[in-house]
C-alpha positions as CSV (number, residue, x, y, z in Angstrom):
1,M,178.7,101.1,164.9
2,R,176.9,101.0,168.3
3,D,180.1,102.1,170.1
4,Q,180.6,104.9,167.6
5,N,177.0,106.2,168.1
6,R,177.5,106.0,171.9
7,F,180.7,108.0,171.6
8,L,179.0,110.7,169.5
9,S,176.2,110.9,172.0
10,D,178.6,111.2,174.9
11,L,180.7,113.8,173.0
12,K,177.6,115.9,172.4
13,M,176.7,115.8,176.1
14,S,180.2,116.7,177.1
15,V,180.4,119.6,174.7
16,E,177.0,120.9,176.0
17,K,178.3,120.7,179.6
18,A,181.5,122.6,178.6
19,K,179.4,125.3,176.9
20,I,177.3,125.8,180.1
21,R,180.4,125.8,182.3
22,L,182.0,128.5,180.2
23,S,179.2,130.9,181.0
24,S,180.6,131.1,184.6
25,A,184.2,129.8,184.2
26,T,187.1,130.9,182.0
27,K,187.9,127.3,180.8
28,A,186.2,123.9,180.6
29,S,187.1,120.3,179.7
30,I,185.5,118.1,177.1
31,M,185.8,114.5,178.2
32,P,183.2,112.1,176.8
33,A,182.9,108.9,179.0
34,T,183.0,106.6,175.9
35,P,186.3,106.5,174.0
36,L,186.7,106.9,170.3
37,I,187.5,103.7,168.3
38,D,189.8,104.2,165.3
39,D,190.0,102.2,162.1
40,L,192.4,99.7,163.7
41,G,190.1,99.1,166.7
42,M,192.3,101.1,169.1
43,T,190.6,103.2,171.8
44,I,191.3,106.9,171.9
45,Y,190.2,108.8,175.0
46,I,189.3,112.4,174.4
47,D,190.3,115.1,176.9
48,V,190.3,118.6,175.4
49,E,190.4,121.9,177.3
50,I,188.7,124.9,175.8
51,T,188.9,128.5,177.1
52,R,186.1,131.0,177.1
53,E,188.1,133.1,174.6
54,Q,188.3,130.2,172.1
55,F,184.6,129.5,172.6
56,E,183.7,133.1,172.0
57,E,185.8,133.3,168.8
58,I,183.9,130.2,167.5
59,I,180.4,131.6,168.2
60,T,180.9,135.3,167.3
61,P,179.7,134.9,163.7
62,L,176.5,133.2,164.9
63,V,175.9,135.9,167.5
64,K,176.3,138.6,164.9
65,R,173.9,136.8,162.6
66,S,171.3,136.5,165.3
67,I,171.5,140.2,166.1
68,S,171.2,141.0,162.3
69,V,168.0,138.9,162.2
70,C,166.7,140.8,165.2
71,K,167.4,144.1,163.5
72,E,165.5,142.9,160.4
73,A,162.5,141.8,162.5
74,I,162.4,145.3,164.0
75,E,162.7,146.9,160.5
76,Y,159.7,144.9,159.2
77,S,157.6,145.5,162.3
78,D,157.0,149.1,161.3
79,Y,158.1,150.2,164.8
80,P,161.3,152.3,165.1
81,E,163.9,150.9,167.4
82,D,163.6,153.8,169.9
83,M,160.0,152.6,170.6
84,I,161.2,149.3,172.0
85,D,161.4,149.4,175.8
86,V,162.7,146.0,176.6
87,V,164.8,143.3,174.9
88,L,164.1,140.1,176.8
89,L,166.7,137.3,176.5
90,V,165.4,133.8,176.8
91,G,166.8,130.3,176.2
92,G,170.0,128.7,177.3
93,S,172.2,130.8,175.0
94,S,171.0,134.0,176.9
95,Q,173.3,132.9,179.7
96,I,176.5,133.2,177.6
97,P,178.3,136.4,178.6
98,L,179.3,137.2,174.9
99,V,175.6,137.0,173.9
100,Q,174.6,139.4,176.7
101,Q,177.4,141.8,175.8
102,K,176.7,141.9,172.1
103,V,172.9,142.4,172.6
104,K,173.6,145.3,175.0
105,E,176.0,146.9,172.5
106,A,173.3,146.6,169.8
107,F,170.2,147.7,171.7
108,G,171.5,149.5,174.8
109,A,172.4,148.0,178.2
110,E,169.5,149.7,179.9
111,K,166.9,147.8,177.7
112,V,168.3,144.3,177.9
113,I,166.8,142.0,180.6
114,V,167.6,138.3,181.0
115,H,164.6,136.2,181.9
116,P,164.7,134.8,185.4
117,R,163.8,131.4,184.1
118,P,165.4,131.4,180.7
119,M,165.0,127.7,180.1
120,Y,161.3,127.8,180.6
121,A,160.4,131.1,179.0
122,V,159.5,129.7,175.6
123,A,157.2,127.0,177.1
124,E,155.5,129.6,179.4
125,G,154.9,131.9,176.4
126,A,153.4,129.0,174.3
127,A,151.1,128.1,177.2
128,I,149.9,131.7,177.5
129,A,149.4,132.0,173.8
130,S,147.3,128.8,173.7
131,V,144.6,130.2,176.0
132,P,141.6,131.1,173.8
133,G,140.9,134.9,173.6
134,L,143.8,135.8,175.9
135,V,146.3,136.8,173.2
136,E,145.5,138.2,169.8
137,K,147.6,136.3,167.3
138,V,148.8,138.2,164.2
139,G,150.5,136.4,161.3
140,T,152.9,138.2,159.1
141,V,154.4,137.5,155.7
142,S,157.8,135.8,156.1
143,R,159.4,136.9,152.8
144,D,158.9,139.3,149.8
145,Y,156.9,138.3,146.8
146,C,158.0,139.9,143.6
147,I,157.1,140.1,139.9
148,E,159.6,140.6,137.1
149,L,159.2,143.8,135.1
150,V,161.1,145.0,132.1
151,N,162.3,148.1,134.0
152,D,162.3,146.5,137.5
153,P,163.5,142.9,137.8
154,R,162.1,142.4,141.3
155,H,159.1,144.6,141.8
156,K,157.5,143.8,145.2
157,L,153.8,142.8,145.2
158,I,153.7,141.7,148.8
159,K,156.4,142.8,151.3
160,Q,157.9,140.8,154.1
161,G,156.2,141.8,157.4
162,D,152.8,142.6,155.9
163,I,149.9,141.4,158.1
164,L,148.1,138.3,157.0
165,P,145.8,138.0,155.2
166,V,147.0,140.4,152.6
167,K,145.7,141.3,149.2
168,T,147.3,143.9,146.9
169,T,146.5,145.1,143.4
170,H,149.0,146.7,141.0
171,T,148.7,148.3,137.6
172,F,151.3,147.5,135.0
173,R,151.6,148.2,131.2
174,T,152.5,146.2,128.1
175,E,156.0,146.8,126.9
176,A,155.5,146.9,123.1
177,D,153.1,147.8,120.3
178,G,151.2,144.8,118.9
179,Q,151.8,142.7,122.0
180,S,149.1,140.0,122.6
181,L,150.8,137.8,125.1
182,I,152.0,138.5,128.6
183,H,154.4,136.3,130.7
184,F,154.2,136.9,134.5
185,K,157.3,135.7,136.4
186,F,157.0,135.6,140.2
187,Y,159.9,135.4,142.6
188,S,160.3,135.1,146.4
189,P,163.9,136.0,147.3
190,E,165.0,134.3,150.5
191,L,167.3,136.3,152.7
192,E,170.6,134.5,153.3
193,I,173.6,135.5,155.5
194,N,175.3,137.6,152.9
195,N,173.3,137.2,149.7
196,R,169.8,136.7,148.3
197,D,168.8,133.4,146.8
198,D,166.4,134.4,144.0
199,E,163.8,131.7,144.0
200,R,161.3,131.7,141.1
201,I,158.1,130.4,142.5
202,G,156.0,130.2,139.4
203,D,154.7,131.6,136.2
204,M,151.5,132.7,134.7
205,W,150.5,133.6,131.1
206,L,147.8,135.8,129.7
207,A,146.8,135.6,126.1
208,L,145.1,138.8,125.0
209,D,142.2,138.7,122.5
210,K,144.1,140.8,120.0
211,A,147.2,142.9,119.5
212,Y,147.2,146.0,121.8
213,P,149.3,149.2,121.7
214,K,152.2,149.7,124.0
215,G,151.2,150.9,127.5
216,T,147.9,148.9,127.6
217,E,147.1,148.5,131.3
218,I,147.0,145.2,133.1
219,L,145.8,144.7,136.7
220,V,147.6,142.2,138.8
221,T,146.2,141.1,142.1
222,A,148.2,139.0,144.6
223,E,146.8,137.3,147.7
224,L,148.2,135.4,150.7
225,D,146.5,134.1,153.8
226,E,147.3,131.9,156.8
227,K,145.5,128.8,155.5
228,N,146.8,128.8,152.0
229,G,150.6,129.1,151.9
230,S,150.9,129.5,148.1
231,L,150.5,132.9,146.4
232,Q,147.2,133.4,144.6
233,T,147.5,135.7,141.6
234,T,145.0,137.1,139.1
235,A,145.7,139.3,136.0
236,I,143.0,141.0,134.0
237,L,143.0,143.4,131.0
238,K,141.9,146.7,132.6
239,N,139.6,147.8,129.7
240,D,138.1,144.3,129.3
241,P,137.9,142.3,132.6
242,S,136.6,139.3,130.7
243,V,140.2,138.8,129.5
244,R,141.7,137.3,132.7
245,V,143.7,134.5,134.2
246,S,144.1,133.2,137.7
247,C,146.7,130.9,139.2
248,S,147.8,129.4,142.5
249,L,151.5,129.3,142.3
250,S,152.9,125.9,143.1
251,T,155.5,123.6,141.6
252,G,154.9,120.7,139.2
253,G,152.2,119.7,136.8
254,Q,151.8,119.6,133.0
255,D,150.8,123.3,132.9
256,E,154.1,124.3,134.4
257,S,156.2,122.1,132.0
258,I,154.3,123.6,129.0
259,S,154.9,127.1,130.3
260,L,158.6,126.5,130.5
261,E,158.6,125.1,126.9
262,V,156.8,128.2,125.6
263,E,159.2,130.4,127.4
264,A,162.3,128.6,126.0
265,T,160.9,128.6,122.5
266,I,160.2,132.3,122.5
267,K,163.6,133.0,123.9
268,Q,165.2,130.9,121.1
269,L,163.3,132.7,118.4
270,N,164.2,136.2,119.8
271,E,167.9,135.2,120.1
272,D,167.9,133.9,116.5
273,G,166.5,137.3,115.4
274,N,165.1,136.0,112.0
275,L,161.5,136.7,112.5
276,T,159.5,138.8,110.1
277,E,156.5,140.9,111.3
278,H,154.2,138.1,110.0
279,G,156.4,135.6,111.9
280,V,156.0,137.5,115.2
281,Q,152.2,137.5,114.8
282,E,152.3,133.7,114.1
283,V,154.2,133.1,117.3
284,Y,151.7,135.2,119.2
285,R,148.9,133.2,117.7
286,I,150.4,129.7,118.4
287,A,151.8,130.6,121.8
288,G,148.5,132.3,122.8
289,E,146.5,129.2,121.9
290,T,149.0,127.1,123.8
291,V,148.8,129.0,127.0
292,K,145.0,129.3,126.8
293,A,144.8,125.5,126.7
294,A,147.4,125.1,129.4
295,N,145.5,127.5,131.7
296,Q,142.6,125.1,131.6
297,I,144.4,121.9,132.4
298,K,143.8,122.0,136.1
299,T,140.3,121.8,137.6
300,Q,139.3,123.7,140.6
301,D,139.8,120.6,142.8
302,G,143.3,120.1,141.5
303,N,142.6,117.3,139.0
304,T,143.6,117.3,135.3
305,H,141.5,117.7,132.2
306,Q,143.5,115.3,130.0
307,D,141.9,116.5,126.8
308,R,143.0,120.1,127.5
309,A,146.4,118.8,128.5
310,N,146.7,117.0,125.1
311,A,145.5,120.1,123.3
312,A,148.1,122.3,125.1
313,K,150.9,119.8,124.4
314,E,150.0,119.7,120.7
315,K,150.0,123.5,120.4
316,S,153.4,123.6,122.3
317,Q,154.8,121.1,119.7
318,E,153.5,123.3,116.9
319,L,155.3,126.3,118.4
320,K,158.5,124.2,118.6
321,R,158.2,123.2,115.0
322,F,157.8,126.8,114.0
323,A,161.2,127.4,115.7
324,D,162.9,124.2,114.4
325,D,165.5,124.6,111.7
326,D,164.6,121.2,110.1
327,Y,160.9,122.2,109.8
328,D,162.0,125.6,108.5
329,T,164.1,124.0,105.8
330,A,161.2,121.7,104.9
331,E,158.9,124.6,104.5
332,F,161.5,126.3,102.4
333,F,161.6,123.4,99.9
334,I,157.8,123.1,99.9
335,R,157.5,126.8,98.9
336,Y,160.3,126.5,96.3
337,F,158.9,123.4,94.7
338,K,155.3,124.7,94.5
339,F,156.6,127.9,92.8
340,I,158.7,125.8,90.4
341,T,155.9,123.4,89.5
342,G,153.4,126.2,89.2
343,E,155.4,128.9,87.4
344,C,158.2,126.9,85.7
345,D,156.5,123.7,84.8
346,F,157.1,124.3,81.1
347,L,160.8,124.0,81.7
348,L,160.6,120.6,83.5
349,S,160.3,117.1,82.2
350,L,157.1,115.3,83.3
351,S,159.2,112.9,85.5
352,Q,161.0,115.8,87.3
353,K,157.8,117.7,87.8
354,G,156.2,114.5,89.3
355,R,159.2,114.1,91.7
356,L,159.0,117.7,92.9
357,E,155.2,117.4,93.5
358,T,155.7,114.1,95.3
359,L,158.5,115.5,97.5
360,S,156.3,118.5,98.4
361,K,153.4,116.3,99.5
362,D,155.8,113.9,101.4
363,L,157.3,116.9,103.2
364,E,153.9,118.2,104.2
365,N,152.8,114.8,105.5
366,A,156.1,114.4,107.5
367,I,155.5,117.8,109.1
368,A,151.9,116.8,109.9
369,R,153.2,113.6,111.5
370,H,156.0,115.4,113.4
371,A,158.4,112.8,111.8
372,K,161.7,114.6,112.2
373,G,163.7,111.7,110.8
374,D,161.6,111.6,107.7
375,I,161.8,115.4,107.3
376,Q,165.6,115.3,107.4
377,K,165.8,112.5,104.8
378,L,163.3,114.2,102.5
379,C,165.2,117.5,102.8
380,E,168.3,115.7,101.6
381,D,166.4,114.3,98.6
382,A,165.0,117.8,98.0
383,K,168.4,119.4,98.0
384,R,169.5,116.9,95.3
385,E,166.5,117.7,93.2
386,L,167.3,121.4,93.6
387,D,170.9,120.9,92.4
388,N,169.6,119.0,89.3
389,L,167.2,121.6,88.1
390,P,167.4,122.9,84.5
391,E,169.7,125.9,84.1
392,K,166.8,128.2,83.1
393,V,164.9,127.2,86.3
394,S,168.0,127.9,88.4
395,L,168.3,131.3,86.7
396,I,164.7,132.2,87.5
397,L,165.2,131.1,91.2
398,A,168.3,133.2,91.4
399,C,166.4,136.3,90.1
400,R,163.5,135.5,92.6
401,D,166.0,135.4,95.5
402,G,167.5,138.7,94.4
403,V,164.1,140.3,94.3
404,S,163.3,138.9,97.7
405,K,166.5,140.4,99.2
406,A,165.7,143.8,97.5
407,H,162.2,143.6,99.0
408,Q,163.8,143.6,102.5
409,I,165.8,146.7,101.7
410,E,163.6,148.8,99.4
411,P,160.1,147.2,99.0
412,S,158.8,149.7,96.5
413,K,161.6,149.1,94.0
414,A,161.3,145.3,94.6
415,R,157.7,145.3,93.5
416,I,158.7,146.7,90.1
417,M,161.4,144.0,89.8
418,A,158.8,141.3,90.8
419,G,156.6,142.5,87.9
420,K,159.6,142.2,85.4
421,L,160.3,138.7,86.8
422,S,156.7,137.6,86.0
423,Q,157.0,139.1,82.5
424,M,160.3,137.3,81.9
425,I,158.8,133.9,82.9
426,D,155.8,134.6,80.6
427,A,158.2,135.4,77.7
428,M,160.1,132.2,78.3
429,R,156.8,130.3,78.3
430,R,156.0,131.8,74.9
431,E,159.5,130.9,73.8
432,D,160.2,134.6,73.1
433,G,163.9,134.4,73.7
434,R,164.7,138.0,72.7
435,E,162.1,139.5,75.1
436,A,163.1,137.1,77.9
437,Q,166.8,138.1,77.5
438,R,165.9,141.8,77.5
439,L,163.9,141.5,80.7
440,F,166.6,139.4,82.3
441,E,169.2,142.0,81.6
442,E,167.0,144.8,83.0
443,L,166.2,142.6,86.0
444,A,169.8,141.7,86.7
445,E,170.8,145.4,86.5
446,G,168.1,146.3,89.1
447,I,169.0,143.4,91.4
448,R,172.8,143.8,91.3
449,P,173.1,146.8,93.7
450,Y,171.3,144.9,96.4
451,L,173.4,141.7,96.2
452,D,176.3,143.0,98.3
453,R,174.2,145.1,100.7
454,D,173.5,143.9,104.2
455,I,169.9,143.2,105.1
456,P,168.8,145.6,107.9
457,T,168.8,143.8,111.3
458,S,165.3,142.8,112.1
459,N,163.8,144.6,115.1
460,N,160.9,142.1,115.1
461,S,160.8,140.2,118.5
462,I,158.2,138.6,120.6
463,A,157.5,140.9,123.5
464,T,155.9,139.3,126.6
465,G,156.9,141.6,129.4
466,L,155.3,144.4,131.5
467,T,156.5,147.8,132.7
468,R,155.5,150.0,135.6
């Protein structure tokens, strides 16, 4: 291993010497003093000749990239290229003929000067800059800082090249009527050789105090300075500055994990597309309470309020339960059984009514305890009870489901059907079979046209974005 390290060290020195020699000669040799030892312990002496042409072919992509970086620096400096008088080449690479040639082609031969002491120029510049008061130092922003908008996925808040410290304020608008939650997503794309690596640097949520109309104005302020490298952001409701949130964008922490959970749950609910208007408002309520608690987790000195963290976590779990199919099924059985034991109790035996009431309570308790395993088992029991209901109860439930479907298509007609359903149940309770049969036939006739019709696709979704 020691011989191998020595070989690598000698090889590096030999390559460096060859590179320097090729600045004045057309070819050079790479001959490290230490031989290479192969897997069998045999010594292999290295003696490779490289021409300037081969060397230039190897470094050409790096030279082009360096010139591209220089062009970008000029672009962000707010000075046009024709205002640049001199391009000063410093450092060892400035001695390479190809570097000098390409820089002259890019900026003009008359502007390019090679420093007389290229190996010392950087050190001399650092020494001059370190003298107090001699040089005015100006810091600039090294990359763009962007926010995601509905109609502009990377809207720039702070631009690369802006002078530090920098503070900007922008006005955005809510994307939908009834919106009461805003998700701010911040990015800082880093320029690569041929592409941009979109780096999401943080999130911020603002829960509004009520539902607002589309186009409600939100002010977003972004700040950067030399001392604090992270982006400082503040968002306020323009017509009520007391509704606000501030954040120092950094990675990690319970508040960030909760933010990601809320985002994922809302995305899932929107993709499922099963939300009613009431369901959307429930999500806004639960998610709003979640982010309000999450926004208070961190203290000003960076510590954690554990009680607020626990509250935010509990609210996040409540939002997950709202979106969970097992919880949804459990809620379905609870609603069904309460309707059956309340409206159809006269058709049940005492033992069956008792089982349904017990199942409802057990399901409610399992939901309160977040006992997913118990919920799944109880739902299986509930399905068996549902399959074993008396025929008349099943008939009432089928009518009820038909009225519910009609309500999603034509609510006004469905209200008339709901009235007939109540009258039919009342007739059955009075044991007036003839009246119950008449009402059933009328109800069935009214429901039948809706059974094969598609329910209109729900346009209800949870909007959390902003527009320009």
